[in-house]
N, CA, C, O and the ligand as a Tripos MOL2 file, in Angstrom:
@<TRIPOS>MOLECULE
protein
  241   239    61     0     0
PROTEIN
NO_CHARGES

@<TRIPOS>ATOM
      1 N           0.8480   -1.1950    0.0000 N.3       1 MET1
      2 CA          0.0000    0.0000    0.0000 C.3       1 MET1
      3 C           0.8810    1.2420    0.0000 C.2       1 MET1
      4 O           1.8070    1.3610    0.8020 O.2       1 MET1
      5 N           0.5900    2.1380   -0.8830 N.am      2 THR2
      6 CA          1.3660    3.3760   -0.9360 C.3       2 THR2
      7 C           0.8790    4.3580    0.1120 C.2       2 THR2
      8 O          -0.3130    4.4630    0.4000 O.2       2 THR2
      9 N           1.8220    5.0570    0.6600 N.am      3 GLU3
     10 CA          1.4810    6.0450    1.6600 C.3       3 GLU3
     11 C           0.8440    7.2480    0.9850 C.2       3 GLU3
     12 O           1.3320    7.7260   -0.0390 O.2       3 GLU3
     13 N          -0.2280    7.7280    1.5530 N.am      4 PRO4
     14 CA         -0.8040    8.9590    1.0110 C.3       4 PRO4
     15 C           0.1390   10.1300    1.2560 C.2       4 PRO4
     16 O           0.8350   10.1880    2.2700 O.2       4 PRO4
     17 N           0.1470   11.0420    0.3260 N.am      5 LYS5
     18 CA          1.0570   12.1800    0.4220 C.3       5 LYS5
     19 C           0.2790   13.4760    0.2280 C.2       5 LYS5
     20 O          -0.5260   13.6170   -0.6930 O.2       5 LYS5
     21 N           0.5420   14.3870    1.1030 N.am      6 CYS6
     22 CA         -0.1510   15.6690    1.0080 C.3       6 CYS6
     23 C           0.4490   16.4870   -0.1270 C.2       6 CYS6
     24 O           1.6580   16.7150   -0.1400 O.2       6 CYS6
     25 N          -0.3510   16.9290   -1.0670 N.am      7 PRO7
     26 CA          0.1740   17.7440   -2.1680 C.3       7 PRO7
     27 C           0.5880   19.1430   -1.7400 C.2       7 PRO7
     28 O           1.2740   19.8470   -2.4810 O.2       7 PRO7
     29 N           0.1820   19.5370   -0.5740 N.am      8 GLU8
     30 CA          0.5070   20.8900   -0.1080 C.3       8 GLU8
     31 C           1.8360   20.9330    0.6240 C.2       8 GLU8
     32 O           2.7210   21.7140    0.2770 O.2       8 GLU8
     33 N           1.9730   20.0820    1.6490 N.am      9 CYS9
     34 CA          3.1710   20.1680    2.4850 C.3       9 CYS9
     35 C           4.0520   18.9340    2.3570 C.2       9 CYS9
     36 O           5.0800   18.8270    3.0250 O.2       9 CYS9
     37 N           3.6500   18.0000    1.4960 N.am     10 GLN10
     38 CA          4.4560   16.8190    1.1590 C.3      10 GLN10
     39 C           4.6100   15.8290    2.3030 C.2      10 GLN10
     40 O           5.4290   14.9160    2.2050 O.2      10 GLN10
     41 N           3.8750   15.9730    3.3510 N.am     11 VAL11
     42 CA          3.9460   15.0100    4.4370 C.3      11 VAL11
     43 C           3.3430   13.6950    3.9400 C.2      11 VAL11
     44 O           2.3540   13.6930    3.2070 O.2      11 VAL11
     45 N           3.9360   12.6010    4.3410 N.am     12 THR12
     46 CA          3.4090   11.3170    3.9240 C.3      12 THR12
     47 C           2.9650   10.5180    5.1300 C.2      12 THR12
     48 O           3.4700   10.6930    6.2390 O.2      12 THR12
     49 N           2.0200    9.6460    4.8920 N.am     13 GLY13
     50 CA          1.5630    8.7860    5.9740 C.3      13 GLY13
     51 C           0.1150    9.0290    6.2990 C.2      13 GLY13
     52 O          -0.3560   10.1610    6.4060 O.2      13 GLY13
     53 N          -0.5770    7.9100    6.4520 N.am     14 ILE14
     54 CA         -2.0160    8.0310    6.7080 C.3      14 ILE14
     55 C          -2.2870    8.6000    8.0850 C.2      14 ILE14
     56 O          -3.3930    9.0630    8.3630 O.2      14 ILE14
     57 N          -1.2850    8.5670    8.9460 N.am     15 GLU15
     58 CA         -1.4910    9.1150   10.2940 C.3      15 GLU15
     59 C          -1.6330   10.6360   10.2700 C.2      15 GLU15
     60 O          -2.0700   11.2440   11.2480 O.2      15 GLU15
     61 N          -1.2630   11.2340    9.1570 N.am     16 HIS16
     62 CA         -1.4120   12.6870    9.0520 C.3      16 HIS16
     63 C          -2.7370   13.0820    8.4210 C.2      16 HIS16
     64 O          -3.0350   14.2650    8.2560 O.2      16 HIS16
     65 N          -3.5120   12.0920    8.0780 N.am     17 ILE17
     66 CA         -4.8440   12.3950    7.5730 C.3      17 ILE17
     67 C          -5.8290   12.1990    8.7040 C.2      17 ILE17
     68 O          -5.9920   11.0970    9.2270 O.2      17 ILE17
     69 N          -6.4630   13.2520    9.0620 N.am     18 VAL18
     70 CA         -7.4470   13.1780   10.1270 C.3      18 VAL18
     71 C          -8.8030   13.5580    9.5480 C.2      18 VAL18
     72 O          -8.8990   14.2620    8.5430 O.2      18 VAL18
     73 N          -9.8220   13.0820   10.1970 N.am     19 SER19
     74 CA        -11.1540   13.4100    9.7120 C.3      19 SER19
     75 C         -11.9700   14.0260   10.8330 C.2      19 SER19
     76 O         -11.7500   13.7650   12.0160 O.2      19 SER19
     77 N         -12.8860   14.8220   10.4320 N.am     20 LYS20
     78 CA        -13.6920   15.5420   11.4040 C.3      20 LYS20
     79 C         -15.1240   15.5860   10.8970 C.2      20 LYS20
     80 O         -15.3710   15.7760    9.7060 O.2      20 LYS20
     81 N         -16.0350   15.4130   11.7920 N.am     21 ASP21
     82 CA        -17.4330   15.5550   11.4300 C.3      21 ASP21
     83 C         -17.7570   17.0120   11.1690 C.2      21 ASP21
     84 O         -17.1590   17.9170   11.7510 O.2      21 ASP21
     85 N         -18.6980   17.2150   10.2990 N.am     22 SER22
     86 CA        -19.1150   18.5750    9.9850 C.3      22 SER22
     87 C         -19.7770   19.2330   11.1790 C.2      22 SER22
     88 O         -20.3640   18.5710   12.0350 O.2      22 SER22
     89 N         -19.6690   20.5320   11.2130 N.am     23 GLU23
     90 CA        -20.3630   21.2790   12.2590 C.3      23 GLU23
     91 C         -21.8660   21.2900   12.0090 C.2      23 GLU23
     92 O         -22.6810   21.2520   12.9300 O.2      23 GLU23
     93 N         -22.1870   21.3440   10.7380 N.am     24 GLU24
     94 CA        -23.5980   21.3040   10.3750 C.3      24 GLU24
     95 C         -24.1370   19.9190   10.6790 C.2      24 GLU24
     96 O         -23.4720   18.9100   10.4470 O.2      24 GLU24
     97 N         -25.3310   19.8910   11.1900 N.am     25 ALA25
     98 CA        -25.9200   18.6010   11.5050 C.3      25 ALA25
     99 C         -27.4090   18.6540   11.2490 C.2      25 ALA25
    100 O         -28.0260   19.7180   11.1910 O.2      25 ALA25
    101 N         -27.9470   17.4950   11.1030 N.am     26 THR26
    102 CA        -29.3840   17.4260   10.8890 C.3      26 THR26
    103 C         -30.1060   17.6430   12.2110 C.2      26 THR26
    104 O         -29.4820   17.7700   13.2640 O.2      26 THR26
    105 N         -31.3860   17.6810   12.1390 N.am     27 GLU27
    106 CA        -32.1720   17.8800   13.3500 C.3      27 GLU27
    107 C         -32.0090   16.7270   14.3270 C.2      27 GLU27
    108 O         -32.2500   16.8680   15.5260 O.2      27 GLU27
    109 N         -31.6010   15.5980   13.7990 N.am     28 THR28
    110 CA        -31.3870   14.4480   14.6790 C.3      28 THR28
    111 C         -29.9330   14.3700   15.1430 C.2      28 THR28
    112 O         -29.4960   13.3540   15.6840 O.2      28 THR28
    113 N         -29.1840   15.4680   14.9210 N.am     29 LYS29
    114 CA        -27.7970   15.5950   15.3790 C.3      29 LYS29
    115 C         -26.8160   14.6960   14.6300 C.2      29 LYS29
    116 O         -25.7010   14.4640   15.0960 O.2      29 LYS29
    117 N         -27.2240   14.2040   13.4960 N.am     30 ASP30
    118 CA        -26.2870   13.4250   12.7000 C.3      30 ASP30
    119 C         -25.4970   14.3770   11.8100 C.2      30 ASP30
    120 O         -26.0850   15.2160   11.1270 O.2      30 ASP30
    121 N         -24.2090   14.2600   11.8100 N.am     31 PRO31
    122 CA        -23.4250   15.1040   10.9040 C.3      31 PRO31
    123 C         -23.7640   14.7750    9.4540 C.2      31 PRO31
    124 O         -24.0150   13.6190    9.1110 O.2      31 PRO31
    125 N         -23.7670   15.7900    8.6180 N.am     32 TRP32
    126 CA        -24.1000   15.5830    7.2230 C.3      32 TRP32
    127 C         -22.9570   14.9490    6.4600 C.2      32 TRP32
    128 O         -23.1630   14.1630    5.5350 O.2      32 TRP32
    129 N         -21.7660   15.2980    6.8580 N.am     33 PHE33
    130 CA        -20.6000   14.8150    6.1290 C.3      33 PHE33
    131 C         -19.4070   14.8940    7.0640 C.2      33 PHE33
    132 O         -19.4750   15.5270    8.1180 O.2      33 PHE33
    133 N         -18.3340   14.2620    6.6850 N.am     34 ASN34
    134 CA        -17.1000   14.5340    7.3980 C.3      34 ASN34
    135 C         -15.9940   14.8830    6.4230 C.2      34 ASN34
    136 O         -16.0730   14.5940    5.2290 O.2      34 ASN34
    137 N         -14.9780   15.5010    6.9530 N.am     35 VAL35
    138 CA        -13.9150   16.0670    6.1500 C.3      35 VAL35
    139 C         -12.6150   15.3640    6.5160 C.2      35 VAL35
    140 O         -12.2790   15.2260    7.6930 O.2      35 VAL35
    141 N         -11.8870   14.9210    5.4910 N.am     36 ALA36
    142 CA        -10.5640   14.3570    5.7090 C.3      36 ALA36
    143 C          -9.5380   15.4150    5.3380 C.2      36 ALA36
    144 O          -9.5580   15.9530    4.2300 O.2      36 ALA36
    145 N          -8.6440   15.7090    6.2700 N.am     37 TYR37
    146 CA         -7.6830   16.7700    5.9990 C.3      37 TYR37
    147 C          -6.3310   16.4630    6.6080 C.2      37 TYR37
    148 O          -6.1950   15.6000    7.4760 O.2      37 TYR37
    149 N          -5.3430   17.1880    6.1340 N.am     38 CYS38
    150 CA         -3.9690   17.0370    6.5960 C.3      38 CYS38
    151 C          -3.8200   17.7140    7.9470 C.2      38 CYS38
    152 O          -4.2320   18.8610    8.1210 O.2      38 CYS38
    153 N          -3.2300   17.0010    8.9070 N.am     39 ASP39
    154 CA         -3.0860   17.6030   10.2300 C.3      39 ASP39
    155 C          -1.8760   18.5290   10.3110 C.2      39 ASP39
    156 O          -1.6530   19.1820   11.3300 O.2      39 ASP39
    157 N          -1.1090   18.5800    9.2490 N.am     40 LYS40
    158 CA          0.0480   19.4790    9.2260 C.3      40 LYS40
    159 C          -0.3200   20.8570    8.7040 C.2      40 LYS40
    160 O          -0.0420   21.8770    9.3340 O.2      40 LYS40
    161 N          -0.9470   20.8620    7.5480 N.am     41 CYS41
    162 CA         -1.1990   22.1460    6.8950 C.3      41 CYS41
    163 C          -2.6750   22.4280    6.7080 C.2      41 CYS41
    164 O          -3.0540   23.5420    6.3460 O.2      41 CYS41
    165 N          -3.5070   21.4380    6.9490 N.am     42 GLY42
    166 CA         -4.9350   21.6700    6.8160 C.3      42 GLY42
    167 C          -5.4810   21.4390    5.4310 C.2      42 GLY42
    168 O          -6.6470   21.7250    5.1610 O.2      42 GLY42
    169 N          -4.6330   20.9150    4.5390 N.am     43 TYR43
    170 CA         -5.1140   20.6140    3.1980 C.3      43 TYR43
    171 C          -6.2640   19.6150    3.2580 C.2      43 TYR43
    172 O          -6.1750   18.5990    3.9460 O.2      43 TYR43
    173 N          -7.3250   19.9010    2.5470 N.am     44 ILE44
    174 CA         -8.4960   19.0280    2.5770 C.3      44 ILE44
    175 C          -8.4000   17.9960    1.4650 C.2      44 ILE44
    176 O          -8.4110   18.3310    0.2810 O.2      44 ILE44
    177 N          -8.3080   16.7600    1.8620 N.am     45 TYR45
    178 CA         -8.2660   15.6610    0.8940 C.3      45 TYR45
    179 C          -9.6290   15.4250    0.2640 C.2      45 TYR45
    180 O          -9.7370   15.1370   -0.9280 O.2      45 TYR45
    181 N         -10.6380   15.5490    1.0600 N.am     46 GLY46
    182 CA        -11.9500   15.3060    0.4970 C.3      46 GLY46
    183 C         -13.0320   15.4330    1.5470 C.2      46 GLY46
    184 O         -12.7860   15.3920    2.7530 O.2      46 GLY46
    185 N         -14.2150   15.5860    1.0450 N.am     47 VAL47
    186 CA        -15.3870   15.6690    1.9110 C.3      47 VAL47
    187 C         -16.2530   14.4700    1.5920 C.2      47 VAL47
    188 O         -16.5790   14.2040    0.4350 O.2      47 VAL47
    189 N         -16.6120   13.7690    2.6160 N.am     48 PHE48
    190 CA        -17.3470   12.5400    2.4180 C.3      48 PHE48
    191 C         -18.7360   12.6450    3.0270 C.2      48 PHE48
    192 O         -18.9040   12.9300    4.2130 O.2      48 PHE48
    193 N         -19.6930   12.4120    2.2010 N.am     49 ALA49
    194 CA        -21.0640   12.4310    2.6940 C.3      49 ALA49
    195 C         -21.2770   11.2530    3.6160 C.2      49 ALA49
    196 O         -20.8400   10.1330    3.3510 O.2      49 ALA49
    197 N         -21.9440   11.5330    4.6780 N.am     50 LYS50
    198 CA        -22.2550   10.4510    5.6080 C.3      50 LYS50
    199 C         -23.5660    9.8150    5.2040 C.2      50 LYS50
    200 O         -24.6230   10.4440    5.2470 O.2      50 LYS50
    201 N         -23.4790    8.5850    4.8200 N.am     51 VAL51
    202 CA        -24.6830    7.8520    4.4750 C.3      51 VAL51
    203 C         -24.9780    6.9260    5.6380 C.2      51 VAL51
    204 O         -24.3570    5.8750    5.8000 O.2      51 VAL51
    205 N         -25.9140    7.3340    6.4180 N.am     52 VAL52
    206 CA        -26.2150    6.5780    7.6200 C.3      52 VAL52
    207 C         -27.4690    5.7550    7.3680 C.2      52 VAL52
    208 O         -28.5770    6.2780    7.2470 O.2      52 VAL52
    209 N         -27.2590    4.4990    7.2970 N.am     53 HIS53
    210 CA        -28.3970    3.5980    7.1710 C.3      53 HIS53
    211 C         -28.6830    3.0310    8.5560 C.2      53 HIS53
    212 O         -28.2120    1.9580    8.9320 O.2      53 HIS53
    213 N         -29.4290    3.7560    9.2530 N.am     54 ARG54
    214 CA        -29.7070    3.3340   10.6230 C.3      54 ARG54
    215 C         -30.8620    2.3400   10.6210 C.2      54 ARG54
    216 O         -31.8610    2.4890    9.9170 O.2      54 ARG54
    217 N         -30.6720    1.3460   11.4270 N.am     55 ALA55
    218 CA        -31.7140    0.3220   11.5090 C.3      55 ALA55
    219 C         -32.8540    0.8480   12.3500 C.2      55 ALA55
    220 O         -32.8940    0.6660   13.5660 O.2      55 ALA55
    221 N         -33.7670    1.4940   11.6830 N.am     56 THR56
    222 CA        -34.9050    2.0350   12.4070 C.3      56 THR56
    223 C         -35.9740    0.9780   12.6230 C.2      56 THR56
    224 O         -36.7700    1.0510   13.5590 O.2      56 THR56
    225 N         -35.9720    0.0030   11.7410 N.am     57 SER57
    226 CA        -36.9410   -1.0670   11.9060 C.3      57 SER57
    227 C         -36.3470   -2.3470   11.3040 C.2      57 SER57
    228 O         -35.5300   -2.2930   10.3850 O.2      57 SER57
    229 N         -36.7470   -3.4260   11.8050 N.am     58 SER58
    230 CA        -36.2840   -4.6980   11.2670 C.3      58 SER58
    231 C         -37.4920   -5.4630   10.7330 C.2      58 SER58
    232 O         -38.1500   -6.2180   11.4490 O.2      58 SER58
    233 N         -37.7470   -5.2430    9.4820 N.am     59 VAL59
    234 CA        -38.8930   -5.8880    8.8670 C.3      59 VAL59
    235 C         -38.4040   -6.9520    7.8960 C.2      59 VAL59
    236 O         -38.6060   -6.8490    6.6860 O.2      59 VAL59
    237 N         -37.7920   -7.9220    8.4170 N.am     60 TRP60
    238 CA        -37.2900   -9.0060    7.5650 C.3      60 TRP60
    239 C         -38.3370  -10.0900    7.4560 C.2      60 TRP60
    240 O         -38.1150  -11.0960    6.7830 O.2      60 TRP60
    241 ZN         -0.3190   18.9190    4.3810 Zn       61 ZN61
@<TRIPOS>BOND
     1     1     2 1
     2     2     3 1
     3     3     4 2
     4     3     5 am
     5     5     6 1
     6     6     7 1
     7     7     8 2
     8     7     9 am
     9     9    10 1
    10    10    11 1
    11    11    12 2
    12    11    13 am
    13    13    14 1
    14    14    15 1
    15    15    16 2
    16    15    17 am
    17    17    18 1
    18    18    19 1
    19    19    20 2
    20    19    21 am
    21    21    22 1
    22    22    23 1
    23    23    24 2
    24    23    25 am
    25    25    26 1
    26    26    27 1
    27    27    28 2
    28    27    29 am
    29    29    30 1
    30    30    31 1
    31    31    32 2
    32    31    33 am
    33    33    34 1
    34    34    35 1
    35    35    36 2
    36    35    37 am
    37    37    38 1
    38    38    39 1
    39    39    40 2
    40    39    41 am
    41    41    42 1
    42    42    43 1
    43    43    44 2
    44    43    45 am
    45    45    46 1
    46    46    47 1
    47    47    48 2
    48    47    49 am
    49    49    50 1
    50    50    51 1
    51    51    52 2
    52    51    53 am
    53    53    54 1
    54    54    55 1
    55    55    56 2
    56    55    57 am
    57    57    58 1
    58    58    59 1
    59    59    60 2
    60    59    61 am
    61    61    62 1
    62    62    63 1
    63    63    64 2
    64    63    65 am
    65    65    66 1
    66    66    67 1
    67    67    68 2
    68    67    69 am
    69    69    70 1
    70    70    71 1
    71    71    72 2
    72    71    73 am
    73    73    74 1
    74    74    75 1
    75    75    76 2
    76    75    77 am
    77    77    78 1
    78    78    79 1
    79    79    80 2
    80    79    81 am
    81    81    82 1
    82    82    83 1
    83    83    84 2
    84    83    85 am
    85    85    86 1
    86    86    87 1
    87    87    88 2
    88    87    89 am
    89    89    90 1
    90    90    91 1
    91    91    92 2
    92    91    93 am
    93    93    94 1
    94    94    95 1
    95    95    96 2
    96    95    97 am
    97    97    98 1
    98    98    99 1
    99    99   100 2
   100    99   101 am
   101   101   102 1
   102   102   103 1
   103   103   104 2
   104   103   105 am
   105   105   106 1
   106   106   107 1
   107   107   108 2
   108   107   109 am
   109   109   110 1
   110   110   111 1
   111   111   112 2
   112   111   113 am
   113   113   114 1
   114   114   115 1
   115   115   116 2
   116   115   117 am
   117   117   118 1
   118   118   119 1
   119   119   120 2
   120   119   121 am
   121   121   122 1
   122   122   123 1
   123   123   124 2
   124   123   125 am
   125   125   126 1
   126   126   127 1
   127   127   128 2
   128   127   129 am
   129   129   130 1
   130   130   131 1
   131   131   132 2
   132   131   133 am
   133   133   134 1
   134   134   135 1
   135   135   136 2
   136   135   137 am
   137   137   138 1
   138   138   139 1
   139   139   140 2
   140   139   141 am
   141   141   142 1
   142   142   143 1
   143   143   144 2
   144   143   145 am
   145   145   146 1
   146   146   147 1
   147   147   148 2
   148   147   149 am
   149   149   150 1
   150   150   151 1
   151   151   152 2
   152   151   153 am
   153   153   154 1
   154   154   155 1
   155   155   156 2
   156   155   157 am
   157   157   158 1
   158   158   159 1
   159   159   160 2
   160   159   161 am
   161   161   162 1
   162   162   163 1
   163   163   164 2
   164   163   165 am
   165   165   166 1
   166   166   167 1
   167   167   168 2
   168   167   169 am
   169   169   170 1
   170   170   171 1
   171   171   172 2
   172   171   173 am
   173   173   174 1
   174   174   175 1
   175   175   176 2
   176   175   177 am
   177   177   178 1
   178   178   179 1
   179   179   180 2
   180   179   181 am
   181   181   182 1
   182   182   183 1
   183   183   184 2
   184   183   185 am
   185   185   186 1
   186   186   187 1
   187   187   188 2
   188   187   189 am
   189   189   190 1
   190   190   191 1
   191   191   192 2
   192   191   193 am
   193   193   194 1
   194   194   195 1
   195   195   196 2
   196   195   197 am
   197   197   198 1
   198   198   199 1
   199   199   200 2
   200   199   201 am
   201   201   202 1
   202   202   203 1
   203   203   204 2
   204   203   205 am
   205   205   206 1
   206   206   207 1
   207   207   208 2
   208   207   209 am
   209   209   210 1
   210   210   211 1
   211   211   212 2
   212   211   213 am
   213   213   214 1
   214   214   215 1
   215   215   216 2
   216   215   217 am
   217   217   218 1
   218   218   219 1
   219   219   220 2
   220   219   221 am
   221   221   222 1
   222   222   223 1
   223   223   224 2
   224   223   225 am
   225   225   226 1
   226   226   227 1
   227   227   228 2
   228   227   229 am
   229   229   230 1
   230   230   231 1
   231   231   232 2
   232   231   233 am
   233   233   234 1
   234   234   235 1
   235   235   236 2
   236   235   237 am
   237   237   238 1
   238   238   239 1
   239   239   240 2
@<TRIPOS>SUBSTRUCTURE
     1 MET1         2 RESIDUE 1 A MET
     2 THR2         6 RESIDUE 1 A THR
     3 GLU3        10 RESIDUE 1 A GLU
     4 PRO4        14 RESIDUE 1 A PRO
     5 LYS5        18 RESIDUE 1 A LYS
     6 CYS6        22 RESIDUE 1 A CYS
     7 PRO7        26 RESIDUE 1 A PRO
     8 GLU8        30 RESIDUE 1 A GLU
     9 CYS9        34 RESIDUE 1 A CYS
    10 GLN10       38 RESIDUE 1 A GLN
    11 VAL11       42 RESIDUE 1 A VAL
    12 THR12       46 RESIDUE 1 A THR
    13 GLY13       50 RESIDUE 1 A GLY
    14 ILE14       54 RESIDUE 1 A ILE
    15 GLU15       58 RESIDUE 1 A GLU
    16 HIS16       62 RESIDUE 1 A HIS
    17 ILE17       66 RESIDUE 1 A ILE
    18 VAL18       70 RESIDUE 1 A VAL
    19 SER19       74 RESIDUE 1 A SER
    20 LYS20       78 RESIDUE 1 A LYS
    21 ASP21       82 RESIDUE 1 A ASP
    22 SER22       86 RESIDUE 1 A SER
    23 GLU23       90 RESIDUE 1 A GLU
    24 GLU24       94 RESIDUE 1 A GLU
    25 ALA25       98 RESIDUE 1 A ALA
    26 THR26      102 RESIDUE 1 A THR
    27 GLU27      106 RESIDUE 1 A GLU
    28 THR28      110 RESIDUE 1 A THR
    29 LYS29      114 RESIDUE 1 A LYS
    30 ASP30      118 RESIDUE 1 A ASP
    31 PRO31      122 RESIDUE 1 A PRO
    32 TRP32      126 RESIDUE 1 A TRP
    33 PHE33      130 RESIDUE 1 A PHE
    34 ASN34      134 RESIDUE 1 A ASN
    35 VAL35      138 RESIDUE 1 A VAL
    36 ALA36      142 RESIDUE 1 A ALA
    37 TYR37      146 RESIDUE 1 A TYR
    38 CYS38      150 RESIDUE 1 A CYS
    39 ASP39      154 RESIDUE 1 A ASP
    40 LYS40      158 RESIDUE 1 A LYS
    41 CYS41      162 RESIDUE 1 A CYS
    42 GLY42      166 RESIDUE 1 A GLY
    43 TYR43      170 RESIDUE 1 A TYR
    44 ILE44      174 RESIDUE 1 A ILE
    45 TYR45      178 RESIDUE 1 A TYR
    46 GLY46      182 RESIDUE 1 A GLY
    47 VAL47      186 RESIDUE 1 A VAL
    48 PHE48      190 RESIDUE 1 A PHE
    49 ALA49      194 RESIDUE 1 A ALA
    50 LYS50      198 RESIDUE 1 A LYS
    51 VAL51      202 RESIDUE 1 A VAL
    52 VAL52      206 RESIDUE 1 A VAL
    53 HIS53      210 RESIDUE 1 A HIS
    54 ARG54      214 RESIDUE 1 A ARG
    55 ALA55      218 RESIDUE 1 A ALA
    56 THR56      222 RESIDUE 1 A THR
    57 SER57      226 RESIDUE 1 A SER
    58 SER58      230 RESIDUE 1 A SER
    59 VAL59      234 RESIDUE 1 A VAL
    60 TRP60      238 RESIDUE 1 A TRP
    61 ZN61       241 GROUP 0 **** ****
């Protein structure tokens, strides 16, 4: 597996990629998305939508 590398500050290693839940949240307090970013320079690798399939009912 290749180490991810930050295009901004050239730091390598997945340990430098941190993710954070969005501040915005739904009425049920679920974050809408989370953000993966470099902990060195703050470069944002990507924003990932949170797809929460919560088991609200079990109708099997
Ligand atoms: Zn960086």
